[in-house]
mmCIF file of the C-alpha atoms, coordinates in Angstrom:
data_MODEL
# 
_entry.id   MODEL 
# 
loop_
_atom_site.group_PDB 
_atom_site.id 
_atom_site.type_symbol 
_atom_site.label_atom_id 
_atom_site.label_alt_id 
_atom_site.label_comp_id 
_atom_site.label_asym_id 
_atom_site.label_entity_id 
_atom_site.label_seq_id 
_atom_site.pdbx_PDB_ins_code 
_atom_site.Cartn_x 
_atom_site.Cartn_y 
_atom_site.Cartn_z 
_atom_site.occupancy 
_atom_site.B_iso_or_equiv 
_atom_site.pdbx_formal_charge 
_atom_site.auth_seq_id 
_atom_site.auth_comp_id 
_atom_site.auth_asym_id 
_atom_site.auth_atom_id 
_atom_site.pdbx_PDB_model_num 
ATOM 1   C CA . MET A 1 1   ? -70.001 -7.658  39.082 1.00 0.00 ? 1   MET A CA 1 
ATOM 2   C CA . ALA A 1 2   ? -69.311 -9.473  36.249 1.00 0.00 ? 2   ALA A CA 1 
ATOM 3   C CA . ILE A 1 3   ? -66.433 -10.678 33.682 1.00 0.00 ? 3   ILE A CA 1 
ATOM 4   C CA . LEU A 1 4   ? -67.197 -9.620  30.234 1.00 0.00 ? 4   LEU A CA 1 
ATOM 5   C CA . ILE A 1 5   ? -65.337 -11.529 27.184 1.00 0.00 ? 5   ILE A CA 1 
ATOM 6   C CA . PHE A 1 6   ? -65.584 -9.979  23.810 1.00 0.00 ? 6   PHE A CA 1 
ATOM 7   C CA . ALA A 1 7   ? -65.386 -12.869 20.938 1.00 0.00 ? 7   ALA A CA 1 
ATOM 8   C CA . ASN A 1 8   ? -64.373 -12.163 17.363 1.00 0.00 ? 8   ASN A CA 1 
ATOM 9   C CA . GLY A 1 9   ? -68.265 -12.905 16.286 1.00 0.00 ? 9   GLY A CA 1 
ATOM 10  C CA . GLU A 1 10  ? -71.021 -10.291 15.690 1.00 0.00 ? 10  GLU A CA 1 
ATOM 11  C CA . CYS A 1 11  ? -71.542 -7.950  18.365 1.00 0.00 ? 11  CYS A CA 1 
ATOM 12  C CA . GLU A 1 12  ? -74.152 -5.314  17.631 1.00 0.00 ? 12  GLU A CA 1 
ATOM 13  C CA . PRO A 1 13  ? -73.730 -1.844  19.046 1.00 0.00 ? 13  PRO A CA 1 
ATOM 14  C CA . GLY A 1 14  ? -76.729 -0.374  21.055 1.00 0.00 ? 14  GLY A CA 1 
ATOM 15  C CA . GLU A 1 15  ? -78.097 0.226   24.283 1.00 0.00 ? 15  GLU A CA 1 
ATOM 16  C CA . TRP A 1 16  ? -78.046 -3.279  25.173 1.00 0.00 ? 16  TRP A CA 1 
ATOM 17  C CA . LEU A 1 17  ? -74.521 -3.397  26.110 1.00 0.00 ? 17  LEU A CA 1 
ATOM 18  C CA . ARG A 1 18  ? -74.916 -0.494  28.610 1.00 0.00 ? 18  ARG A CA 1 
ATOM 19  C CA . PRO A 1 19  ? -76.020 -2.763  31.585 1.00 0.00 ? 19  PRO A CA 1 
ATOM 20  C CA . HIS A 1 20  ? -73.593 -5.193  30.870 1.00 0.00 ? 20  HIS A CA 1 
ATOM 21  C CA . LEU A 1 21  ? -70.769 -2.554  30.695 1.00 0.00 ? 21  LEU A CA 1 
ATOM 22  C CA . ALA A 1 22  ? -72.176 -1.079  34.172 1.00 0.00 ? 22  ALA A CA 1 
ATOM 23  C CA . GLN A 1 23  ? -71.311 -4.530  35.711 1.00 0.00 ? 23  GLN A CA 1 
ATOM 24  C CA . ALA A 1 24  ? -68.248 -5.236  34.438 1.00 0.00 ? 24  ALA A CA 1 
ATOM 25  C CA . ASN A 1 25  ? -65.354 -5.189  36.277 1.00 0.00 ? 25  ASN A CA 1 
ATOM 26  C CA . THR A 1 26  ? -62.957 -7.037  33.736 1.00 0.00 ? 26  THR A CA 1 
ATOM 27  C CA . LEU A 1 27  ? -62.934 -6.727  29.931 1.00 0.00 ? 27  LEU A CA 1 
ATOM 28  C CA . ILE A 1 28  ? -61.381 -9.709  28.077 1.00 0.00 ? 28  ILE A CA 1 
ATOM 29  C CA . ALA A 1 29  ? -60.841 -9.380  24.437 1.00 0.00 ? 29  ALA A CA 1 
ATOM 30  C CA . VAL A 1 30  ? -60.479 -12.627 22.494 1.00 0.00 ? 30  VAL A CA 1 
ATOM 31  C CA . ASP A 1 31  ? -58.270 -12.022 19.757 1.00 0.00 ? 31  ASP A CA 1 
ATOM 32  C CA . GLY A 1 32  ? -60.324 -9.862  17.111 1.00 0.00 ? 32  GLY A CA 1 
ATOM 33  C CA . GLY A 1 33  ? -62.956 -9.032  19.489 1.00 0.00 ? 33  GLY A CA 1 
ATOM 34  C CA . THR A 1 34  ? -60.954 -6.456  20.709 1.00 0.00 ? 34  THR A CA 1 
ATOM 35  C CA . HIS A 1 35  ? -62.307 -4.501  17.980 1.00 0.00 ? 35  HIS A CA 1 
ATOM 36  C CA . HIS A 1 36  ? -65.611 -4.506  19.485 1.00 0.00 ? 36  HIS A CA 1 
ATOM 37  C CA . LEU A 1 37  ? -64.245 -2.563  22.522 1.00 0.00 ? 37  LEU A CA 1 
ATOM 38  C CA . LEU A 1 38  ? -62.202 -0.362  20.777 1.00 0.00 ? 38  LEU A CA 1 
ATOM 39  C CA . LYS A 1 39  ? -65.190 0.800   18.770 1.00 0.00 ? 39  LYS A CA 1 
ATOM 40  C CA . LEU A 1 40  ? -66.925 1.561   22.101 1.00 0.00 ? 40  LEU A CA 1 
ATOM 41  C CA . GLY A 1 41  ? -64.050 3.558   23.216 1.00 0.00 ? 41  GLY A CA 1 
ATOM 42  C CA . LEU A 1 42  ? -62.879 1.082   25.623 1.00 0.00 ? 42  LEU A CA 1 
ATOM 43  C CA . ARG A 1 43  ? -59.541 -0.821  26.174 1.00 0.00 ? 43  ARG A CA 1 
ATOM 44  C CA . PRO A 1 44  ? -59.578 -4.452  27.455 1.00 0.00 ? 44  PRO A CA 1 
ATOM 45  C CA . HIS A 1 45  ? -57.420 -5.383  30.477 1.00 0.00 ? 45  HIS A CA 1 
ATOM 46  C CA . LEU A 1 46  ? -56.486 -8.464  28.510 1.00 0.00 ? 46  LEU A CA 1 
ATOM 47  C CA . VAL A 1 47  ? -56.430 -9.764  25.091 1.00 0.00 ? 47  VAL A CA 1 
ATOM 48  C CA . ILE A 1 48  ? -55.772 -13.250 24.659 1.00 0.00 ? 48  ILE A CA 1 
ATOM 49  C CA . GLY A 1 49  ? -55.589 -15.751 21.614 1.00 0.00 ? 49  GLY A CA 1 
ATOM 50  C CA . ASP A 1 50  ? -53.232 -16.652 18.628 1.00 0.00 ? 50  ASP A CA 1 
ATOM 51  C CA . LEU A 1 51  ? -53.835 -12.887 17.701 1.00 0.00 ? 51  LEU A CA 1 
ATOM 52  C CA . ASP A 1 52  ? -54.057 -13.679 14.124 1.00 0.00 ? 52  ASP A CA 1 
ATOM 53  C CA . SER A 1 53  ? -57.477 -11.629 13.571 1.00 0.00 ? 53  SER A CA 1 
ATOM 54  C CA . LEU A 1 54  ? -55.915 -8.349  15.373 1.00 0.00 ? 54  LEU A CA 1 
ATOM 55  C CA . ASP A 1 55  ? -54.136 -5.513  13.328 1.00 0.00 ? 55  ASP A CA 1 
ATOM 56  C CA . PRO A 1 56  ? -50.397 -5.453  14.712 1.00 0.00 ? 56  PRO A CA 1 
ATOM 57  C CA . ALA A 1 57  ? -50.593 -1.564  14.790 1.00 0.00 ? 57  ALA A CA 1 
ATOM 58  C CA . VAL A 1 58  ? -53.542 -1.799  17.273 1.00 0.00 ? 58  VAL A CA 1 
ATOM 59  C CA . LEU A 1 59  ? -51.389 -4.936  19.160 1.00 0.00 ? 59  LEU A CA 1 
ATOM 60  C CA . ILE A 1 60  ? -48.703 -2.525  19.755 1.00 0.00 ? 60  ILE A CA 1 
ATOM 61  C CA . GLY A 1 61  ? -50.947 0.678   20.941 1.00 0.00 ? 61  GLY A CA 1 
ATOM 62  C CA . LEU A 1 62  ? -52.465 -1.939  23.394 1.00 0.00 ? 62  LEU A CA 1 
ATOM 63  C CA . GLU A 1 63  ? -48.912 -3.170  24.675 1.00 0.00 ? 63  GLU A CA 1 
ATOM 64  C CA . GLN A 1 64  ? -47.735 0.490   25.032 1.00 0.00 ? 64  GLN A CA 1 
ATOM 65  C CA . ALA A 1 65  ? -51.134 1.429   26.843 1.00 0.00 ? 65  ALA A CA 1 
ATOM 66  C CA . GLY A 1 66  ? -50.148 -1.681  29.455 1.00 0.00 ? 66  GLY A CA 1 
ATOM 67  C CA . VAL A 1 67  ? -52.695 -4.160  28.332 1.00 0.00 ? 67  VAL A CA 1 
ATOM 68  C CA . GLU A 1 68  ? -51.882 -7.426  29.233 1.00 0.00 ? 68  GLU A CA 1 
ATOM 69  C CA . ILE A 1 69  ? -51.325 -9.504  26.200 1.00 0.00 ? 69  ILE A CA 1 
ATOM 70  C CA . ARG A 1 70  ? -51.472 -13.482 25.972 1.00 0.00 ? 70  ARG A CA 1 
ATOM 71  C CA . ARG A 1 71  ? -50.421 -14.691 22.591 1.00 0.00 ? 71  ARG A CA 1 
ATOM 72  C CA . TYR A 1 72  ? -50.929 -18.209 21.725 1.00 0.00 ? 72  TYR A CA 1 
ATOM 73  C CA . PRO A 1 73  ? -49.611 -20.125 18.885 1.00 0.00 ? 73  PRO A CA 1 
ATOM 74  C CA . GLY A 1 74  ? -51.762 -20.827 16.069 1.00 0.00 ? 74  GLY A CA 1 
ATOM 75  C CA . ASP A 1 75  ? -51.346 -24.552 16.363 1.00 0.00 ? 75  ASP A CA 1 
ATOM 76  C CA . LYS A 1 76  ? -52.965 -25.325 19.331 1.00 0.00 ? 76  LYS A CA 1 
ATOM 77  C CA . ASP A 1 77  ? -55.907 -27.629 20.418 1.00 0.00 ? 77  ASP A CA 1 
ATOM 78  C CA . GLU A 1 78  ? -58.159 -24.958 21.978 1.00 0.00 ? 78  GLU A CA 1 
ATOM 79  C CA . THR A 1 79  ? -60.181 -22.235 20.362 1.00 0.00 ? 79  THR A CA 1 
ATOM 80  C CA . ASP A 1 80  ? -59.337 -18.376 21.594 1.00 0.00 ? 80  ASP A CA 1 
ATOM 81  C CA . LEU A 1 81  ? -62.461 -18.273 23.458 1.00 0.00 ? 81  LEU A CA 1 
ATOM 82  C CA . GLU A 1 82  ? -61.792 -21.430 25.044 1.00 0.00 ? 82  GLU A CA 1 
ATOM 83  C CA . LEU A 1 83  ? -58.636 -20.073 26.450 1.00 0.00 ? 83  LEU A CA 1 
ATOM 84  C CA . ALA A 1 84  ? -60.288 -16.818 27.339 1.00 0.00 ? 84  ALA A CA 1 
ATOM 85  C CA . LEU A 1 85  ? -62.982 -18.958 29.256 1.00 0.00 ? 85  LEU A CA 1 
ATOM 86  C CA . LEU A 1 86  ? -60.495 -21.094 30.996 1.00 0.00 ? 86  LEU A CA 1 
ATOM 87  C CA . HIS A 1 87  ? -58.416 -17.965 32.105 1.00 0.00 ? 87  HIS A CA 1 
ATOM 88  C CA . ALA A 1 88  ? -61.590 -16.431 33.453 1.00 0.00 ? 88  ALA A CA 1 
ATOM 89  C CA . ALA A 1 89  ? -62.944 -19.084 35.047 1.00 0.00 ? 89  ALA A CA 1 
ATOM 90  C CA . ALA A 1 90  ? -59.353 -19.800 36.984 1.00 0.00 ? 90  ALA A CA 1 
ATOM 91  C CA . THR A 1 91  ? -58.688 -16.221 37.548 1.00 0.00 ? 91  THR A CA 1 
ATOM 92  C CA . TYR A 1 92  ? -61.808 -15.088 38.769 1.00 0.00 ? 92  TYR A CA 1 
ATOM 93  C CA . PRO A 1 93  ? -63.714 -18.204 40.228 1.00 0.00 ? 93  PRO A CA 1 
ATOM 94  C CA . ASP A 1 94  ? -66.743 -16.476 41.897 1.00 0.00 ? 94  ASP A CA 1 
ATOM 95  C CA . GLN A 1 95  ? -68.000 -14.261 39.318 1.00 0.00 ? 95  GLN A CA 1 
ATOM 96  C CA . PRO A 1 96  ? -70.578 -14.533 36.457 1.00 0.00 ? 96  PRO A CA 1 
ATOM 97  C CA . ILE A 1 97  ? -69.110 -14.525 33.024 1.00 0.00 ? 97  ILE A CA 1 
ATOM 98  C CA . ARG A 1 98  ? -70.570 -13.095 29.948 1.00 0.00 ? 98  ARG A CA 1 
ATOM 99  C CA . ILE A 1 99  ? -69.603 -13.634 26.309 1.00 0.00 ? 99  ILE A CA 1 
ATOM 100 C CA . LEU A 1 100 ? -70.402 -11.120 23.743 1.00 0.00 ? 100 LEU A CA 1 
ATOM 101 C CA . GLY A 1 101 ? -69.777 -11.873 20.108 1.00 0.00 ? 101 GLY A CA 1 
ATOM 102 C CA . GLY A 1 102 ? -70.186 -15.560 20.215 1.00 0.00 ? 102 GLY A CA 1 
ATOM 103 C CA . PHE A 1 103 ? -73.039 -16.066 18.202 1.00 0.00 ? 103 PHE A CA 1 
ATOM 104 C CA . GLY A 1 104 ? -73.076 -15.185 14.208 1.00 0.00 ? 104 GLY A CA 1 
ATOM 105 C CA . GLY A 1 105 ? -70.393 -15.430 11.765 1.00 0.00 ? 105 GLY A CA 1 
ATOM 106 C CA . ARG A 1 106 ? -69.443 -18.889 11.224 1.00 0.00 ? 106 ARG A CA 1 
ATOM 107 C CA . LEU A 1 107 ? -71.740 -21.552 12.061 1.00 0.00 ? 107 LEU A CA 1 
ATOM 108 C CA . ASP A 1 108 ? -68.714 -24.067 13.200 1.00 0.00 ? 108 ASP A CA 1 
ATOM 109 C CA . HIS A 1 109 ? -67.780 -21.216 15.725 1.00 0.00 ? 109 HIS A CA 1 
ATOM 110 C CA . ALA A 1 110 ? -71.297 -20.627 16.796 1.00 0.00 ? 110 ALA A CA 1 
ATOM 111 C CA . ILE A 1 111 ? -71.864 -24.199 17.620 1.00 0.00 ? 111 ILE A CA 1 
ATOM 112 C CA . ALA A 1 112 ? -68.648 -24.757 19.423 1.00 0.00 ? 112 ALA A CA 1 
ATOM 113 C CA . ASN A 1 113 ? -68.815 -21.594 21.340 1.00 0.00 ? 113 ASN A CA 1 
ATOM 114 C CA . ILE A 1 114 ? -72.316 -23.041 22.594 1.00 0.00 ? 114 ILE A CA 1 
ATOM 115 C CA . LEU A 1 115 ? -70.869 -26.341 23.421 1.00 0.00 ? 115 LEU A CA 1 
ATOM 116 C CA . LEU A 1 116 ? -68.026 -24.844 25.384 1.00 0.00 ? 116 LEU A CA 1 
ATOM 117 C CA . LEU A 1 117 ? -70.344 -23.885 27.939 1.00 0.00 ? 117 LEU A CA 1 
ATOM 118 C CA . ALA A 1 118 ? -70.225 -28.013 28.791 1.00 0.00 ? 118 ALA A CA 1 
ATOM 119 C CA . HIS A 1 119 ? -66.313 -27.559 29.403 1.00 0.00 ? 119 HIS A CA 1 
ATOM 120 C CA . PRO A 1 120 ? -65.679 -30.018 32.524 1.00 0.00 ? 120 PRO A CA 1 
ATOM 121 C CA . GLN A 1 121 ? -63.641 -27.012 33.971 1.00 0.00 ? 121 GLN A CA 1 
ATOM 122 C CA . LEU A 1 122 ? -66.385 -24.802 33.348 1.00 0.00 ? 122 LEU A CA 1 
ATOM 123 C CA . ARG A 1 123 ? -69.532 -26.786 34.916 1.00 0.00 ? 123 ARG A CA 1 
ATOM 124 C CA . GLY A 1 124 ? -71.307 -25.029 37.796 1.00 0.00 ? 124 GLY A CA 1 
ATOM 125 C CA . ARG A 1 125 ? -70.285 -21.584 36.679 1.00 0.00 ? 125 ARG A CA 1 
ATOM 126 C CA . ASP A 1 126 ? -72.568 -18.938 35.819 1.00 0.00 ? 126 ASP A CA 1 
ATOM 127 C CA . ILE A 1 127 ? -71.718 -18.475 32.267 1.00 0.00 ? 127 ILE A CA 1 
ATOM 128 C CA . GLN A 1 128 ? -74.004 -16.728 29.402 1.00 0.00 ? 128 GLN A CA 1 
ATOM 129 C CA . LEU A 1 129 ? -73.709 -16.089 25.689 1.00 0.00 ? 129 LEU A CA 1 
ATOM 130 C CA . VAL A 1 130 ? -75.379 -12.711 25.000 1.00 0.00 ? 130 VAL A CA 1 
ATOM 131 C CA . ASP A 1 131 ? -76.182 -10.872 22.268 1.00 0.00 ? 131 ASP A CA 1 
ATOM 132 C CA . ALA A 1 132 ? -78.550 -7.847  21.757 1.00 0.00 ? 132 ALA A CA 1 
ATOM 133 C CA . LYS A 1 133 ? -81.868 -9.969  21.559 1.00 0.00 ? 133 LYS A CA 1 
ATOM 134 C CA . GLN A 1 134 ? -81.073 -13.227 23.056 1.00 0.00 ? 134 GLN A CA 1 
ATOM 135 C CA . ARG A 1 135 ? -79.195 -15.130 25.668 1.00 0.00 ? 135 ARG A CA 1 
ATOM 136 C CA . ALA A 1 136 ? -77.953 -18.950 26.124 1.00 0.00 ? 136 ALA A CA 1 
ATOM 137 C CA . TRP A 1 137 ? -76.782 -20.979 28.881 1.00 0.00 ? 137 TRP A CA 1 
ATOM 138 C CA . LEU A 1 138 ? -76.752 -24.351 30.265 1.00 0.00 ? 138 LEU A CA 1 
ATOM 139 C CA . VAL A 1 139 ? -78.944 -25.865 33.233 1.00 0.00 ? 139 VAL A CA 1 
ATOM 140 C CA . TYR A 1 140 ? -78.019 -28.736 35.121 1.00 0.00 ? 140 TYR A CA 1 
ATOM 141 C CA . GLY A 1 141 ? -80.504 -28.549 37.934 1.00 0.00 ? 141 GLY A CA 1 
ATOM 142 C CA . GLN A 1 142 ? -82.599 -25.432 37.934 1.00 0.00 ? 142 GLN A CA 1 
ATOM 143 C CA . THR A 1 143 ? -82.719 -21.951 36.363 1.00 0.00 ? 143 THR A CA 1 
ATOM 144 C CA . THR A 1 144 ? -84.924 -18.931 36.333 1.00 0.00 ? 144 THR A CA 1 
ATOM 145 C CA . ILE A 1 145 ? -85.708 -17.062 33.011 1.00 0.00 ? 145 ILE A CA 1 
ATOM 146 C CA . SER A 1 146 ? -86.661 -13.223 33.724 1.00 0.00 ? 146 SER A CA 1 
ATOM 147 C CA . GLY A 1 147 ? -88.074 -11.252 30.826 1.00 0.00 ? 147 GLY A CA 1 
ATOM 148 C CA . GLU A 1 148 ? -91.429 -9.964  29.632 1.00 0.00 ? 148 GLU A CA 1 
ATOM 149 C CA . PRO A 1 149 ? -94.723 -11.539 28.675 1.00 0.00 ? 149 PRO A CA 1 
ATOM 150 C CA . GLY A 1 150 ? -94.392 -12.945 25.090 1.00 0.00 ? 150 GLY A CA 1 
ATOM 151 C CA . ASP A 1 151 ? -90.635 -13.360 25.278 1.00 0.00 ? 151 ASP A CA 1 
ATOM 152 C CA . THR A 1 152 ? -89.659 -16.712 23.358 1.00 0.00 ? 152 THR A CA 1 
ATOM 153 C CA . VAL A 1 153 ? -87.991 -19.548 25.779 1.00 0.00 ? 153 VAL A CA 1 
ATOM 154 C CA . SER A 1 154 ? -86.539 -22.797 24.038 1.00 0.00 ? 154 SER A CA 1 
ATOM 155 C CA . PHE A 1 155 ? -85.187 -25.709 25.604 1.00 0.00 ? 155 PHE A CA 1 
ATOM 156 C CA . ILE A 1 156 ? -82.762 -28.152 23.679 1.00 0.00 ? 156 ILE A CA 1 
ATOM 157 C CA . PRO A 1 157 ? -81.352 -31.158 25.214 1.00 0.00 ? 157 PRO A CA 1 
ATOM 158 C CA . LEU A 1 158 ? -77.590 -31.267 25.225 1.00 0.00 ? 158 LEU A CA 1 
ATOM 159 C CA . GLY A 1 159 ? -75.750 -34.318 24.687 1.00 0.00 ? 159 GLY A CA 1 
ATOM 160 C CA . GLY A 1 160 ? -78.234 -36.831 25.388 1.00 0.00 ? 160 GLY A CA 1 
ATOM 161 C CA . ASP A 1 161 ? -81.902 -36.837 26.756 1.00 0.00 ? 161 ASP A CA 1 
ATOM 162 C CA . VAL A 1 162 ? -83.070 -34.497 29.340 1.00 0.00 ? 162 VAL A CA 1 
ATOM 163 C CA . HIS A 1 163 ? -85.766 -35.347 32.253 1.00 0.00 ? 163 HIS A CA 1 
ATOM 164 C CA . ILE A 1 164 ? -87.690 -32.324 32.904 1.00 0.00 ? 164 ILE A CA 1 
ATOM 165 C CA . ARG A 1 165 ? -89.113 -32.396 36.463 1.00 0.00 ? 165 ARG A CA 1 
ATOM 166 C CA . GLN A 1 166 ? -91.337 -29.384 35.711 1.00 0.00 ? 166 GLN A CA 1 
ATOM 167 C CA . THR A 1 167 ? -91.719 -25.957 34.581 1.00 0.00 ? 167 THR A CA 1 
ATOM 168 C CA . THR A 1 168 ? -93.534 -22.852 35.596 1.00 0.00 ? 168 THR A CA 1 
ATOM 169 C CA . GLY A 1 169 ? -94.541 -19.575 34.040 1.00 0.00 ? 169 GLY A CA 1 
ATOM 170 C CA . LEU A 1 170 ? -94.586 -20.753 30.330 1.00 0.00 ? 170 LEU A CA 1 
ATOM 171 C CA . LYS A 1 171 ? -97.603 -21.378 27.833 1.00 0.00 ? 171 LYS A CA 1 
ATOM 172 C CA . TRP A 1 172 ? -96.890 -25.034 27.422 1.00 0.00 ? 172 TRP A CA 1 
ATOM 173 C CA . GLN A 1 173 ? -95.871 -26.470 30.864 1.00 0.00 ? 173 GLN A CA 1 
ATOM 174 C CA . LEU A 1 174 ? -93.755 -29.935 31.206 1.00 0.00 ? 174 LEU A CA 1 
ATOM 175 C CA . HIS A 1 175 ? -94.279 -31.927 34.281 1.00 0.00 ? 175 HIS A CA 1 
ATOM 176 C CA . ASP A 1 176 ? -92.258 -35.261 34.524 1.00 0.00 ? 176 ASP A CA 1 
ATOM 177 C CA . GLU A 1 177 ? -91.390 -35.294 30.996 1.00 0.00 ? 177 GLU A CA 1 
ATOM 178 C CA . TRP A 1 178 ? -88.572 -36.094 28.806 1.00 0.00 ? 178 TRP A CA 1 
ATOM 179 C CA . LEU A 1 179 ? -86.934 -33.923 26.112 1.00 0.00 ? 179 LEU A CA 1 
ATOM 180 C CA . TYR A 1 180 ? -85.365 -36.146 23.734 1.00 0.00 ? 180 TYR A CA 1 
ATOM 181 C CA . PHE A 1 181 ? -82.279 -35.538 22.001 1.00 0.00 ? 181 PHE A CA 1 
ATOM 182 C CA . GLY A 1 182 ? -82.803 -34.742 18.455 1.00 0.00 ? 182 GLY A CA 1 
ATOM 183 C CA . PRO A 1 183 ? -86.474 -33.646 18.251 1.00 0.00 ? 183 PRO A CA 1 
ATOM 184 C CA . ALA A 1 184 ? -87.357 -30.221 18.712 1.00 0.00 ? 184 ALA A CA 1 
ATOM 185 C CA . ARG A 1 185 ? -90.124 -30.423 20.930 1.00 0.00 ? 185 ARG A CA 1 
ATOM 186 C CA . GLY A 1 186 ? -89.207 -27.861 23.529 1.00 0.00 ? 186 GLY A CA 1 
ATOM 187 C CA . VAL A 1 187 ? -88.434 -25.067 20.834 1.00 0.00 ? 187 VAL A CA 1 
ATOM 188 C CA . SER A 1 188 ? -90.343 -21.928 20.841 1.00 0.00 ? 188 SER A CA 1 
ATOM 189 C CA . ASN A 1 189 ? -91.968 -21.847 24.492 1.00 0.00 ? 189 ASN A CA 1 
ATOM 190 C CA . VAL A 1 190 ? -93.521 -18.603 25.472 1.00 0.00 ? 190 VAL A CA 1 
ATOM 191 C CA . LEU A 1 191 ? -93.171 -16.565 28.474 1.00 0.00 ? 191 LEU A CA 1 
ATOM 192 C CA . LEU A 1 192 ? -96.473 -15.885 30.444 1.00 0.00 ? 192 LEU A CA 1 
ATOM 193 C CA . GLY A 1 193 ? -95.252 -13.413 32.845 1.00 0.00 ? 193 GLY A CA 1 
ATOM 194 C CA . THR A 1 194 ? -91.866 -11.605 33.925 1.00 0.00 ? 194 THR A CA 1 
ATOM 195 C CA . THR A 1 195 ? -90.308 -14.671 35.224 1.00 0.00 ? 195 THR A CA 1 
ATOM 196 C CA . ALA A 1 196 ? -90.382 -18.708 34.575 1.00 0.00 ? 196 ALA A CA 1 
ATOM 197 C CA . GLN A 1 197 ? -88.472 -21.469 36.069 1.00 0.00 ? 197 GLN A CA 1 
ATOM 198 C CA . VAL A 1 198 ? -87.311 -25.085 34.960 1.00 0.00 ? 198 VAL A CA 1 
ATOM 199 C CA . GLN A 1 199 ? -86.191 -27.917 37.077 1.00 0.00 ? 199 GLN A CA 1 
ATOM 200 C CA . ILE A 1 200 ? -84.591 -31.085 35.821 1.00 0.00 ? 200 ILE A CA 1 
ATOM 201 C CA . ALA A 1 201 ? -83.968 -34.223 37.055 1.00 0.00 ? 201 ALA A CA 1 
ATOM 202 C CA . GLU A 1 202 ? -81.630 -35.602 34.683 1.00 0.00 ? 202 GLU A CA 1 
ATOM 203 C CA . GLY A 1 203 ? -79.264 -34.522 31.679 1.00 0.00 ? 203 GLY A CA 1 
ATOM 204 C CA . VAL A 1 204 ? -78.111 -30.984 30.497 1.00 0.00 ? 204 VAL A CA 1 
ATOM 205 C CA . LEU A 1 205 ? -80.509 -28.465 29.053 1.00 0.00 ? 205 LEU A CA 1 
ATOM 206 C CA . LEU A 1 206 ? -79.492 -25.693 26.634 1.00 0.00 ? 206 LEU A CA 1 
ATOM 207 C CA . CYS A 1 207 ? -81.872 -22.751 27.482 1.00 0.00 ? 207 CYS A CA 1 
ATOM 208 C CA . VAL A 1 208 ? -82.395 -19.965 24.982 1.00 0.00 ? 208 VAL A CA 1 
ATOM 209 C CA . HIS A 1 209 ? -84.132 -16.884 26.018 1.00 0.00 ? 209 HIS A CA 1 
ATOM 210 C CA . ILE A 1 210 ? -84.980 -14.513 23.014 1.00 0.00 ? 210 ILE A CA 1 
ATOM 211 C CA . ARG A 1 211 ? -86.626 -11.115 23.987 1.00 0.00 ? 211 ARG A CA 1 
ATOM 212 C CA . GLN A 1 212 ? -89.440 -9.398  21.909 1.00 0.00 ? 212 GLN A CA 1 
ATOM 213 C CA . GLY A 1 213 ? -87.777 -6.080  22.418 1.00 0.00 ? 213 GLY A CA 1 
ATOM 214 C CA . THR A 1 214 ? -84.263 -4.991  22.360 1.00 0.00 ? 214 THR A CA 1 
ATOM 215 C CA . GLY A 1 215 ? -81.517 -5.559  24.905 1.00 0.00 ? 215 GLY A CA 1 
ATOM 216 C CA . VAL A 1 216 ? -80.978 -8.799  27.187 1.00 0.00 ? 216 VAL A CA 1 
# 
C-alpha cells in the first residue's frame, strides 16, 4: 500500500495511473491537484494547502462530502506540497509515498519539488516523484532500478559530490568513482536488463529512471 499525493503540476491521464491507484490506501490532494483526482472520478481523503488554486464551489462540495480540508494561510514558509509531504510522513510513518503532478509547469516548482525529497524530516522515507514515463528519488546508500532493457537511468549528485561504490546492470558501469556536483557525467546511462543497482559510499544521489514505453 502507498500514499498518493497529487500536486498541482502536470498529471497526464492514462493507464500508467492504474497500478498506482490500485496500491493506494490514501489520496492526498495538494490544493489545485484536487482537480486531477476529480477528473478521474475520485475524491481525495484530504485536501491541503492555501487553496488559492481550487474553485470555491469544488471546495464546498468536498466539504459537504466529508473530505478533510486543511487550509493554510497564503503567507507561509512552506509550499503546499511540503505541507502535504510532512503530514503524510508523520501520519503514515511506514508507508511509501508517491507524488504525482510534481513535474512540469513552472521550473522553480519542479526544482523545489525535487529538492523537497532531501527535507530532513523525510530522510530515509520511500518517496518518489512519478509521472507517465519517469520517476525520481534520492539514494543515500543503495537502490535498485526496475524496468526494461534500454530504459534511461541518470544519476545526478545533489548538494555535493557523490562517491559511487559500484553499479551493476548498466551499460556504463561505475566502480569506486566520484560524480562531481556540476558536471553531467552521470546522465543518460542505459539499463541492460530488467534491474540495475547502485551503491554509494558518500553523498546524496538523485536517481531518475525514464522508461522507453508508457507507465512507471
